N, C-alpha and C positions, 0 to 999 in steps of 0.2 A: 689366818696364818701370820705368825710373826716372822719378820725378816731381819737379818742382821747384815750390815754392810761391812766388809772387811777389805782392807787393802793388802795386796799380796805382792811380794817380790820373791821370785823363785829363781834358782840356778840349777841347770841340769847339765851334766857332762856325760856323754856316752862313752862307754869303754870300747876300746879297739886300738888298732895300730895308730901311731902318732899322727900320721897324715889323714886318718879317717875320723879323728875325734871331732865332735861337734859340741860347741858350747852355746847355750841359748839363755837369754835373760827375758823374763816376762814381768812387766809392770802393769797393774790395773786393778780394778775393783771386781769382786765377785759377790754374788748374793747366795747366802746359804739359807734354805728354808728351814723353819722350825719343824721338827718331827717329834711327836710325843713319844717318850720312851716308856715301853712296857716291858717288864721283866720277861725274858725269853722262855724260861722254864715254866712260868705261870701260863703263858700262851700255849705252850706244848701240852701242859696238863689239862687246860680247858678244852683244847681240841680233842684230846684223847677221851675225856669224859663225855664230850658231845658225841663222839663216834660210838661210845658204848651205849648212850641213851638212844641214839637214832639208828644205829646199825650202819651208818656211813663209814667210809674208809677214812682214817685219819690222814692228815697231810704227810706225816712222817711214818709211813707204813714200812713193813719189812723189806719191800723191794728197794725203797729209797735208802734204807740203812745198808743193805747189801751193796748197793752201788757206791756208797760212801766208803765202805770198807775196801772195795776193789780199787778205787782211786787211791786211797791211802797206801794200800799194798804196792801199787805200781810206783807211787812216788818214793816209797821206802826202797824199793828195788833199784830205782835210778840213783838214789843217793848212795846206796852201798856200792854200786858200780863206779860212780864218780870217786868215791872215797878210795877204792882199790886203785883206780887209775892215778889218782893224786899221790898215793903212797908209793907206787912204782916209779913215778916221775921224780919224786924227792930223793929216793935212794940212789 
């Protein structure tokens, strides 16, 4: 495994009332491990082909896809509610 060493300086400010805001600085070294990159669609296709050959269930089967769609629909609904609330507050 190849490792890179990077020096990081970060600044974080939390949003909130003025008296509750927190500012933090972090200095130090971090180690980021090397991870081989493989094209995600290729992995998905290989897994699907393996499932066809062996009869195993693929990792991204229909129930997983349905759960993703449900989460995205919930997120969209929340965004639309927030947008309506923001529009009423601005008017």
